[in-house]
C-alpha positions, 0 to 999 in steps of 0.5 A: 119867703122872698128874703134876699141874702146878698153875696158876702152876707152871713147868716149864722146857724140858728139865725132867722131872716124874716120874710121880705128882709134884705141881708146886704153884702158884708152884713151878719145875722148872728146865731139865735137872733131874728132880723128883718126889714129893708134896711135890715134890723134886729127884731128879737132873740129866737125863743127856745121853743122856736129853735126846737121847731126849726131844728125839727123842720130842718131834720125833716127836710134832710130826711125828705131830700135823702129819700128823694135822692135815693128814689131818683138815683 
């Protein structure tokens, strides 16, 4: 929420950018890590239970997007 990922920045799969963070041009947020702040800094590793929760949420959003696309086609 209200995080900014600038052009040329990379957020790898499984990474988390905290609310209000700014990921600057050329910066990389590695997979399995939580980064936040401005300036951006490493906070901690993603916990296994969080990774499972985030994956389930992503799958739910995908399902809802597909349902919406089908309903509005």
